C-alpha positions in Angstrom: -89.1 26.9 25.8 -86.4 24.2 26.1 -87.1 23.1 22.5 -86.4 26.6 21.2 -83.2 27.0 23.3 -81.9 23.7 22.1 -82.7 24.5 18.5 -80.7 27.7 18.8 -77.9 25.9 20.5 -77.6 23.2 17.8 -77.9 25.9 15.1 -75.0 27.8 16.6 -73.0 24.7 17.0 -73.5 23.7 13.4 -72.7 27.2 12.2 -69.4 27.1 14.1 -68.2 23.6 13.6 -70.1 21.9 10.7 -67.4 22.5 8.1 -64.8 20.7 10.3 -67.0 18.1 11.9 -65.4 14.6 12.1 -67.2 11.3 11.8 -66.7 10.8 15.6 -68.1 14.2 16.4 -71.0 13.6 14.1 -71.8 10.4 16.0 -71.6 12.2 19.3 -73.9 15.0 18.0 -76.4 12.4 16.7 -76.5 10.8 20.1 -77.1 14.1 21.9 -79.8 15.2 19.5 -81.6 12.0 20.0 -82.2 13.0 23.6 -85.3 14.9 24.8 -84.9 18.6 24.8 -85.0 18.7 28.5 -82.3 16.0 28.9 -80.0 17.8 26.4 -80.5 21.1 28.1 -79.7 19.5 31.5 -76.5 18.1 30.1 -75.5 21.4 28.5 -76.2 23.3 31.7 -74.3 20.7 33.7 -77.4 19.9 35.8 -76.9 16.3 34.8 -73.6 14.4 34.1 -72.9 12.2 31.1 -72.6 9.3 33.5 -76.1 10.0 35.0 -77.5 10.1 31.4 -75.7 6.8 30.7 -73.7 8.5 27.9 -70.2 8.3 29.3 -68.5 8.2 25.8 -65.6 10.3 24.4 -67.5 11.3 21.3 -70.4 12.6 23.3 -68.2 14.3 25.8 -66.2 16.1 23.0 -69.4 17.4 21.3 -70.8 18.5 24.7 -67.6 20.5 25.4 -67.9 22.1 22.0 -71.6 23.0 22.6 -70.6 24.6 25.9 -67.8 26.6 24.4 -68.7 30.3 24.5 -69.2 32.2 21.3 -66.3 34.5 20.4 -67.5 38.0 19.8 -66.5 39.7 16.6 -64.9 43.2 16.8 -67.8 45.0 15.0 -70.5 42.9 16.7 -73.3 44.9 18.2 -74.7 43.5 21.5 
């Protein structure tokens, strides 16, 4: 289940930010996607800190904040 959730999360992230992704953000994303699905999910849900995961880096923190940013609903979006 965690694998599917993380795949959806990464897919949404890329859909939102891929066209403007910087080299630094790309490095942070690469670091995060190298984690196990459960570790990445724990970071995304704030059940684990970057310090606990030994990933206390600005690039990783920036991408994690972007991953956590709520999706903005479109006016004509059906929920």
